N, CA, C and O of each residue as an XYZ file, in Angstrom:
548
protein
N       0.708     -1.175      0.058
C      -0.199      0.032      0.147
C       0.916      1.293     -0.097
O       2.052      1.249      0.374
N       0.460      2.294     -0.819
C       1.542      3.150     -0.519
C      -0.040      4.607     -0.671
O      -1.040      4.802     -1.362
N       0.650      5.205      0.410
C      -0.374      6.406      0.937
C       0.338      7.496      0.871
O       1.169      7.877      1.696
N       0.031      7.991     -0.077
C       0.272      9.561      0.006
C      -0.419     10.941      0.458
O      -1.387     11.583      0.051
N       0.392     11.077      1.342
C      -0.124     11.920      2.361
C       0.543     11.402      4.067
O       0.596     10.344      4.695
N       0.938     12.737      4.281
C       1.356     12.720      5.987
C       0.401     13.532      7.202
O       0.728     13.866      8.341
N      -0.933     13.705      6.457
C      -1.406     14.335      7.837
C      -2.390     13.289      8.548
O      -2.270     12.067      8.454
N      -3.542     14.071      9.393
C      -4.118     12.639     10.284
C      -5.045     11.644      9.172
O      -5.489     10.602      9.653
N      -5.348     11.945      7.687
C      -6.003     11.172      6.963
C      -5.192      9.866      6.361
O      -5.504      8.675      6.386
N      -4.032     10.533      5.809
C      -3.032      9.610      5.706
C      -2.460      8.845      6.669
O      -2.397      7.620      6.562
N      -2.088      9.372      7.485
C      -1.093      8.351      8.899
C      -2.410      7.336      9.436
O      -2.158      6.153      9.667
N      -3.689      7.816      9.604
C      -4.758      6.853     10.026
C      -4.966      5.791      8.977
O      -5.458      4.708      9.293
N      -4.619      6.055      7.783
C      -4.758      4.923      6.464
C      -3.706      3.902      6.441
O      -3.853      2.719      6.132
N      -2.357      4.642      6.894
C      -1.108      3.659      7.020
C      -1.241      3.044      8.371
O      -0.537      2.034      8.370
N      -1.734      3.175      9.338
C      -1.992      2.633     10.626
C      -2.580      1.586     10.835
O      -2.141      0.699     11.567
N      -3.936      1.534     10.061
C      -4.447      0.460      9.784
C      -4.276     -0.279      8.895
O      -4.292     -1.463      9.232
N      -4.091     -0.055      7.721
C      -3.017     -1.148      6.618
C      -2.042     -1.665      7.134
O      -1.801     -2.813      6.762
N      -0.984     -0.950      8.322
C       0.161     -1.728      8.480
C      -0.264     -2.840      9.563
O       0.055     -4.029      9.540
N      -1.180     -2.078     10.663
C      -2.016     -3.217     11.625
C      -2.498     -4.245     10.640
O      -2.051     -5.293     11.106
N      -2.985     -4.463      9.827
C      -3.188     -5.669      9.448
C      -2.399     -6.649      8.612
O      -2.728     -7.707      8.077
N      -1.010     -5.837      8.668
C      -0.168     -7.092      8.060
C       0.653     -6.251      6.991
O       1.870     -6.330      6.824
N      -0.279     -5.382      6.253
C       0.182     -5.193      4.775
C       1.692     -4.170      4.968
O       1.920     -3.597      6.034
N       2.376     -4.096      4.087
C       3.022     -3.280      3.442
C       2.859     -1.923      3.160
O       2.294     -1.407      2.197
N       3.524     -1.310      4.289
C       2.991      0.160      3.274
C       4.248      1.256      3.752
O       4.982      1.327      4.738
N       4.079      2.036      2.538
C       4.797      3.170      2.480
C       4.489      4.748      2.644
O       3.838      5.233      1.718
N       4.736      5.322      3.335
C       3.960      6.723      3.404
C       4.594      7.452      2.654
O       5.688      7.728      3.145
N       4.372      8.028      1.402
C       4.993      9.312      1.027
C       4.254     11.170      1.417
O       3.121     11.581      1.165
N       5.196     11.775      1.957
C       4.901     13.127      2.255
C       5.542     13.589      3.215
O       6.234     12.820      3.882
N       5.476     14.919      3.518
C       6.471     15.627      4.251
C       5.343     15.613      5.698
O       4.188     15.688      5.279
N       5.376     15.562      6.728
C       5.282     15.432      7.752
C       4.904     17.155      8.526
O       3.975     17.389      9.299
N       5.866     18.078      8.052
C       5.568     18.902      8.559
C       4.847     19.969      6.787
O       5.388     21.055      6.580
N       4.336     19.753      6.323
C       3.654     20.345      5.193
C       2.385     20.693      5.473
O       2.053     21.837      5.164
N       1.685     20.068      5.925
C       0.445     20.214      6.093
C      -0.386     21.445      7.393
O      -0.004     21.689      8.538
N      -1.260     21.849      6.846
C      -1.956     23.042      8.628
C      -1.878     22.508      9.018
O      -0.929     23.033      9.599
N      -2.033     20.734      9.927
C      -1.795     20.564     11.211
C      -0.449     20.645     11.755
O      -0.153     20.564     12.948
N      -0.002     20.740     11.197
C       1.836     20.886     11.755
C       1.904     22.417     12.311
O       2.765     22.555     13.180
N       1.237     23.490     12.015
C       1.291     24.848     12.845
C       0.171     25.215     13.036
O      -0.254     26.345     12.795
N      -0.801     23.758     13.764
C      -1.554     24.447     14.858
C      -0.885     24.398     16.030
O       0.083     23.645     15.923
N      -0.979     24.846     17.027
C      -0.848     25.161     18.145
C      -1.021     24.284     19.289
O      -0.366     23.803     20.213
N      -2.499     24.297     18.690
C      -3.380     23.355     19.515
C      -4.527     22.631     19.070
O      -5.135     23.108     18.112
N      -4.988     21.449     19.640
C      -5.736     21.041     18.884
C      -6.974     20.307     19.911
O      -6.649     19.899     21.026
N      -7.922     20.229     19.583
C      -9.135     20.917     20.698
C     -10.569     20.189     19.949
O     -11.680     20.363     20.451
N     -10.349     19.295     18.588
C     -11.450     19.214     17.953
C     -11.630     17.788     17.412
O     -12.409     17.609     16.476
N     -11.041     16.900     17.880
C      -9.906     15.468     17.313
C     -11.073     14.704     18.227
O     -11.631     15.470     19.012
N     -11.377     13.793     18.247
C     -11.832     12.630     19.263
C     -11.010     12.079     19.931
O     -10.018     11.460     19.547
N     -11.579     12.378     21.575
C     -10.621     11.516     22.815
C      -9.217     12.250     22.228
O      -8.492     11.362     21.778
N      -8.676     13.415     22.104
C      -7.618     13.696     22.370
C      -7.527     15.446     22.951
O      -8.326     16.272     22.510
N      -6.714     15.734     23.726
C      -6.893     16.984     24.325
C      -5.924     17.472     24.572
O      -5.664     17.798     25.730
N      -5.031     17.690     23.493
C      -4.309     18.641     22.872
C      -2.905     18.527     23.612
O      -2.135     19.474     23.447
N      -2.388     17.203     24.608
C      -1.092     16.779     25.140
C      -1.167     15.644     24.912
O      -2.091     14.900     25.242
N       0.198     15.253     24.069
C       0.669     13.736     23.671
C       1.506     13.285     24.831
O       2.358     14.104     25.173
N       1.463     12.335     25.410
C       2.222     11.308     26.403
C       3.430     11.105     25.965
O       3.810     10.523     24.949
N       4.223     11.812     27.100
C       5.694     11.889     26.387
C       6.156     13.354     26.156
O       7.357     13.580     26.008
N       5.378     14.205     26.127
C       5.606     15.607     25.922
C       5.313     16.616     24.777
O       4.640     17.503     25.302
N       5.474     16.865     23.635
C       5.215     18.010     22.976
C       3.220     17.633     22.381
O       2.744     16.547     22.054
N       2.631     18.793     22.443
C       1.329     19.207     21.936
C       1.352     19.537     21.041
O       2.374     19.796     20.406
N      -0.121     19.678     20.553
C      -0.048     20.623     19.328
C      -0.425     19.518     18.164
O      -0.784     18.364     18.401
N      -0.264     20.133     16.793
C      -0.216     19.629     15.747
C       0.884     18.678     15.704
O       0.823     17.449     15.657
N       1.860     19.411     15.726
C       3.308     18.515     15.119
C       3.389     17.316     16.255
O       3.682     16.146     16.008
N       3.089     17.824     17.467
C       3.174     16.735     18.064
C       2.386     15.292     18.369
O       2.837     14.298     18.939
N       0.975     15.525     17.763
C       0.096     14.683     17.367
C       0.848     13.812     15.930
O       0.874     12.585     15.838
N       1.204     14.410     15.287
C       1.911     14.065     13.807
C       3.011     12.880     14.163
O       3.093     11.700     13.823
N       3.825     13.747     15.011
C       5.480     13.157     15.478
C       4.813     11.223     16.211
O       5.312     10.146     15.886
N       3.521     11.449     17.280
C       3.511     10.491     18.027
C       2.470      9.408     17.309
O       2.263      8.298     17.800
N       1.846      9.872     16.085
C       1.163      9.144     15.139
C       2.073      8.623     14.560
O       1.957      7.405     14.697
N       3.311      8.987     13.721
C       4.284      8.471     12.968
C       4.775      7.495     13.708
O       4.623      6.310     13.412
N       5.375      7.880     14.683
C       6.068      6.470     15.828
C       5.080      5.262     15.970
O       5.472      4.097     15.905
N       3.783      5.615     16.166
C       2.991      4.588     16.548
C       2.732      3.477     15.011
O       2.842      2.261     14.852
N       2.314      4.725     13.997
C       2.897      3.693     12.545
C       3.779      2.954     12.099
O       3.786      1.973     11.356
N       4.805      3.745     12.832
C       6.319      3.057     12.700
C       6.321      1.502     13.501
O       6.929      0.472     13.208
N       5.722      1.692     14.215
C       5.866      0.752     15.191
C       4.978     -0.609     14.509
O       5.267     -1.773     14.790
N       4.321     -0.383     13.958
C       3.298     -1.464     12.916
C       4.194     -1.892     11.580
O       3.689     -2.819     10.946
N       5.264     -1.443     11.126
C       6.293     -1.590     10.066
C       5.990     -0.719      8.871
O       6.367     -0.938      7.720
N       5.427      0.067      9.197
C       5.264      1.074      7.931
C       6.369      1.953      7.790
O       6.905      2.609      8.684
N       6.666      1.905      6.568
C       8.096      2.708      6.221
C       7.747      4.343      5.446
O       6.904      4.635      4.598
N       8.612      5.055      6.030
C       8.398      6.041      5.441
C       9.255      6.732      4.202
O      10.424      6.360      4.302
N       9.090      7.495      3.221
C       9.851      7.699      2.394
C      10.531      9.007      2.863
O       9.853      9.500      3.765
N      11.494      9.658      2.611
C      12.012     10.947      2.578
C      11.301     11.933      2.420
O      10.855     12.120      1.288
N      10.990     12.810      3.417
C       9.807     13.934      3.278
C      10.217     15.038      1.564
O       9.481     15.820      0.962
N      11.759     14.581      1.251
C      12.187     15.282      0.049
C      11.100     14.780     -0.984
O      10.450     15.424     -1.808
N      11.103     13.717     -0.748
C      10.317     12.739     -2.159
C       8.881     12.634     -2.313
O       8.220     11.783     -1.718
N       8.278     13.688     -3.291
C       7.057     13.854     -3.338
C       6.490     13.518     -4.704
O       6.875     13.748     -5.850
N       5.005     12.638     -3.972
C       4.375     11.973     -5.143
C       3.963     13.450     -6.543
O       3.656     14.640     -6.616
N       4.213     12.404     -7.279
C       4.381     14.008     -8.863
C       3.283     13.705     -9.797
O       2.596     14.579    -10.326
N       3.081     11.925    -10.058
C       2.063     11.977    -10.564
C       1.707     10.021    -10.535
O       2.693      9.393    -10.148
N       0.921      9.461    -10.762
C       0.292      7.865    -11.011
C      -0.420      7.320    -12.054
O      -1.432      7.797    -12.567
N       0.135      6.324    -12.341
C      -0.479      6.004    -13.364
C      -0.525      4.450    -13.243
O       0.367      3.956    -12.553
N      -1.694      3.359    -13.977
C      -1.777      2.505    -13.945
C      -1.022      1.473    -14.949
O      -1.101      1.781    -16.138
N      -0.307      0.299    -14.636
C       0.082     -0.444    -15.373
C      -0.122     -1.826    -15.037
O      -0.485     -2.334    -13.976
N       0.225     -2.410    -16.302
C       0.120     -4.325    -16.324
C       1.724     -4.523    -16.513
O       2.374     -4.316    -17.537
N       2.300     -5.094    -14.930
C       3.570     -5.802    -14.739
C       3.259     -7.272    -14.666
O       2.381     -7.705    -13.920
N       3.944     -7.986    -15.400
C       3.689     -9.577    -15.252
C       1.981     -9.742    -15.267
O       1.724     -9.291    -14.151
N       1.274     -9.945    -15.592
C      -0.047    -10.198    -15.432
C      -0.421     -9.371    -14.080
O      -1.137    -10.047    -13.341
N      -0.140     -8.180    -13.612
C      -0.680     -7.754    -12.544
C      -1.294     -6.582    -12.749
O      -0.720     -6.009    -13.675
N      -2.171     -5.963    -12.336
C      -2.306     -4.191    -12.392
C      -1.423     -3.328    -11.439
O      -1.555     -4.077    -10.471
N      -1.106     -2.931    -11.251
C      -0.100     -2.134    -10.445
C      -0.152     -0.776    -10.829
O       0.050     -0.305    -11.949
N      -0.466     -0.156     -9.707
C      -0.119      1.616     -9.855
C       1.290      1.889     -9.788
O       1.932      1.119     -9.074
N       2.149      3.149    -10.582
C       3.151      3.348    -10.384
C       3.249      4.941    -10.012
O       2.916      5.818    -10.809
N       3.812      5.229     -8.529
C       3.976      6.757     -8.210
C       5.271      7.345     -8.484
O       6.337      6.792     -8.211
N       5.166      8.341     -8.963
C       6.437      8.829     -9.882
C       6.793     10.172     -8.502
O       6.077     10.981     -7.911
N       7.957      9.897     -8.466
C       8.172     10.974     -7.336
C       9.269     12.405     -7.789
O      10.415     12.339     -8.235
N       8.710     13.241     -7.586
C       9.435     14.597     -7.836
C      10.202     14.906     -9.339
O       9.720     14.667    -10.447
N      11.520     15.499     -9.047
C      11.840     15.086    -10.403
C      12.737     14.693    -10.618
O      13.383     15.083    -11.590
N      13.177     13.709     -9.763
C      14.462     12.250     -9.968
C      13.327     11.293    -10.743
O      12.104     11.293    -10.599
N      14.194     10.457    -11.641
C      13.525      9.287    -12.134
C      13.145      8.397    -11.358
O      13.726      7.322    -11.503
N      12.267      8.455    -10.471
C      12.273      7.198     -9.597
C      10.602      7.428     -9.612
O       9.924      8.432     -9.827
N      10.282      6.150     -9.312
C       9.155      5.657     -9.028
C       8.779      4.596     -7.772
O       9.742      4.167     -7.137
N       7.633      4.218     -7.439
C       7.366      2.965     -6.440
C       6.047      2.398     -7.013
O       5.132      3.075     -7.483
N       6.081      1.280     -6.922
C       4.737      0.306     -7.256
C       4.154     -0.248     -5.897
O       4.591     -0.609     -4.805
N       2.550     -0.085     -6.740
C       1.849     -0.514     -5.708
C       0.769     -1.032     -5.886
O       0.112     -0.422     -6.730
N       0.136     -2.147     -5.346
C      -1.134     -2.595     -5.631
C      -2.640     -1.729     -5.197
O      -3.783     -1.834     -5.642
N      -2.064     -0.880     -4.165
C      -3.288      0.154     -3.930
C      -2.288      1.014     -3.492
O      -1.197      0.784     -2.971
N      -3.240      2.748     -4.003
C      -2.667      3.831     -3.603
C      -3.572      4.596     -2.930
O      -4.434      5.073     -3.667
N      -3.669      4.889     -1.698
C      -4.296      5.974     -1.139
C      -4.051      6.999     -1.235
O      -2.849      7.206     -1.071
N      -4.765      8.049     -1.485
C      -4.413      9.513     -2.041
C      -5.096     10.210     -0.565
O      -6.300     10.147     -0.317
N      -4.152     10.830      0.277
C      -4.974     11.478      1.362
C      -3.797     12.740      1.209
O      -2.797     12.949      1.896
N      -4.217     13.316      0.295
C      -3.043     15.006      0.094
C      -3.472     15.924      1.095
O      -2.561     16.626      1.535
N      -4.851     16.158      1.683
C      -4.741     17.135      2.367
C      -5.747     18.079      1.863
O      -6.661     17.795      1.088
N      -5.458     19.381      2.444
C      -6.012     20.303      1.704
C      -5.008     22.175      2.041
O      -3.937     22.193      2.649
N      -5.494     23.121      1.646
C      -4.873     24.456      2.086
C      -5.908     25.297      2.124
O      -6.645     25.748      1.247
N      -5.827     25.474      3.607
C      -6.925     26.765      3.380
C      -6.620     27.921      2.629
O      -5.480     28.040      2.180
N      -7.593     28.912      2.398
C      -7.476     29.901      1.814
C      -7.319     31.270      2.518
O      -8.268     31.557      3.249
N      -6.383     32.110      2.453
C      -6.428     33.196      3.573
C      -6.896     34.644      2.806
O      -6.750     35.039      1.650
N      -7.283     35.008      3.544
C      -8.500     36.193      3.218
C      -7.492     37.583      2.814
O      -7.829     38.306      1.877
N      -6.221     37.874      3.626
C      -5.610     39.029      3.970
C      -6.372     40.117      4.328
O      -6.637     41.189      3.784
N      -6.696     39.537      5.484
C      -7.399     40.430      6.479
C      -6.102     41.431      7.433
O      -4.897     41.201      7.327
N      -6.495     42.164      8.030
C      -5.272     42.750      8.841
C      -5.164     41.493      9.938
O      -6.088     40.731     10.222
N      -3.995     41.468     10.408
C      -3.375     40.643     11.138
C      -3.393     39.243     11.378
O      -3.065     38.509     12.311
N      -4.037     39.058      9.876
C      -4.281     37.620      9.592
C      -2.962     36.558     10.002
O      -3.087     35.410     10.429
N      -1.822     37.209      9.773
C      -0.715     36.512      9.851
C      -0.276     35.637     10.687
O       0.115     34.470     10.668
N      -0.534     37.028     11.920
C      -0.058     36.416     12.969
C      -0.871     35.897     13.886
O      -0.386     35.476     14.936
N      -2.237     35.837     13.650
C      -3.065     34.962     14.321
C      -3.464     33.634     13.657
O      -4.140     32.706     14.101
N      -2.867     33.799     12.487
C      -2.992     31.714     11.800
C      -2.556     31.230     12.773
O      -1.793     31.709     13.612
N      -3.193     29.897     12.682
C      -2.927     29.046     13.708
C      -3.455     28.895     15.103
O      -3.345     27.983     15.922
N      -4.106     30.146     15.133
C      -4.343     30.364     16.645
C      -6.340     29.619     17.287
O      -7.079     29.781     18.258
N      -6.351     28.940     16.160
C      -8.007     28.997     16.250
C      -8.922     29.643     16.476
O      -9.822     29.263     17.224
N      -8.906     30.961     15.783
C      -9.019     31.665     15.741
C     -10.487     32.387     14.102
O     -10.727     33.588     13.975
């Protein structure tokens, strides 16, 4: 299973797939999503903002979840390797997906690809918006 995305949806998919004994590769940067810049998390079920063992906020949740996913055997590609395109290929009578990585001539093959690329919120360019960004306002 190739998971494209390192946010909550991608890490959750990787967790469930790896717990089922599947071979999992996660592509994406854990610091690129909007959750990584959030100082507090108070809208996630059963999560009260602090991670056992230390850090809180969005990046703390991402780091703790990545560790949990790794403990079940999932692999993480270098954060600099980003998926740039996807194509279905037939190789040795098997239907596979090829995920092309960045500007390099590199790719990975998998039977299943889960695209959890997240979202990018639009800014309104209001006064003080930059200083308030990520503070749940």
